[in-house]
C-alpha positions in Angstrom: 100.7 96.3 96.3 99.3 98.7 93.9 96.5 100.2 91.9 97.3 98.3 88.8 96.3 99.4 85.2 93.1 97.8 83.9 93.4 99.3 80.5 95.8 101.2 78.3 94.3 103.3 75.6 95.5 105.5 72.8 92.2 107.4 72.9 92.1 109.4 76.1 88.8 108.9 77.9 88.7 112.4 79.5 90.2 114.5 76.6 86.9 115.7 75.3 85.5 116.5 78.7 88.3 118.6 80.2 91.0 118.7 77.6 94.6 117.8 78.0 95.5 121.1 79.7 92.8 120.4 82.4 94.1 116.9 82.9 97.8 118.0 83.3 96.7 120.9 85.6 94.9 118.7 88.0 97.6 116.1 88.2 95.2 113.2 87.7 91.6 112.7 86.8 89.2 109.8 87.3 86.3 108.1 85.6 83.3 107.0 87.8 81.4 103.9 87.0 77.7 103.2 87.6 78.3 102.0 91.1 80.2 105.2 92.1 83.7 103.6 92.0 86.5 106.0 90.8 89.1 104.8 88.4 92.2 107.1 88.2 93.3 108.0 84.7 97.0 108.9 84.1 98.1 110.2 80.7 101.4 110.3 78.9 101.8 111.9 75.5 100.6 108.9 73.6 98.6 106.7 75.9 96.2 106.9 78.8 96.2 104.3 81.6 93.0 103.5 83.6 93.8 102.1 87.0 91.8 99.8 89.3 89.7 101.6 91.9 91.2 99.6 94.8 94.7 98.4 95.3 95.9 94.8 95.3 97.2 94.2 98.8 98.8 90.9 100.0 100.9 92.3 102.9 99.6 89.7 105.4 99.8 86.8 102.9 103.4 87.0 101.8 104.2 83.7 103.6 101.7 81.9 101.4 103.7 82.6 98.2 106.0 79.6 98.1 108.8 80.9 95.8 108.7 84.6 96.4 112.1 86.3 96.2 111.0 89.9 96.3 107.9 92.0 96.2 107.2 95.2 94.3 105.1 98.0 95.7 103.5 100.1 92.8 102.6 103.6 94.0 100.6 105.9 91.8 98.4 108.4 93.6 99.3 107.6 97.2 100.7 110.4 99.4 104.2 110.2 100.9 102.7 109.3 104.3 100.5 106.6 102.7 103.5 105.1 101.0 105.4 104.9 104.3 102.4 103.3 106.0 102.1 100.6 103.2 105.9 99.9 103.3 105.7 99.3 107.1 102.6 97.2 106.6 104.5 94.9 104.2 107.7 94.9 106.3 105.6 93.7 109.3 103.2 91.5 107.3 100.2 93.3 108.7 96.6 92.9 107.5 95.5 95.7 105.1 93.1 98.4 106.2 90.4 99.9 104.1 89.1 98.8 100.8 91.4 96.5 98.8 91.4 93.3 96.6 93.6 90.2 96.6 93.5 90.2 92.8 93.6 86.7 91.3 96.0 85.5 94.0 93.6 84.1 96.6 90.3 83.4 94.7 88.3 80.5 95.8 87.4 78.0 93.0 83.8 76.8 93.0 
C-alpha cells in the first residue's frame, strides 16, 4: 500500500511559487496536472519527492503473490484514522474503496 514516489528532484517544483517557508508551514503541497489530479510534493533539505496521486492497493490480492513473506504499508499523507482503516483492510484482505491503482502487479498483457 502507498502513494509511492514517482520522481525525486533536486530542484523543488514549488519553491518559486510559494517558497520553502510556505511549503514547510502548510505541511505538504501538491502539483495539479492537466486532468486535475493532485500529486503531493514532500521536501527535505536537499530533495523533493513527487508522489502518485492515487495509492497502490493490493489488500484483496495478497493471496495471489506466491512467495510473499511480508507486506509493507507506506503511509505519507493519510490521517491516523485512515491508517487504521487501511491496516484493517489488509489484515482482513478486503477490497479497496475509493480511487486506487494496482501498479504494475496485475496489468493485463495485450
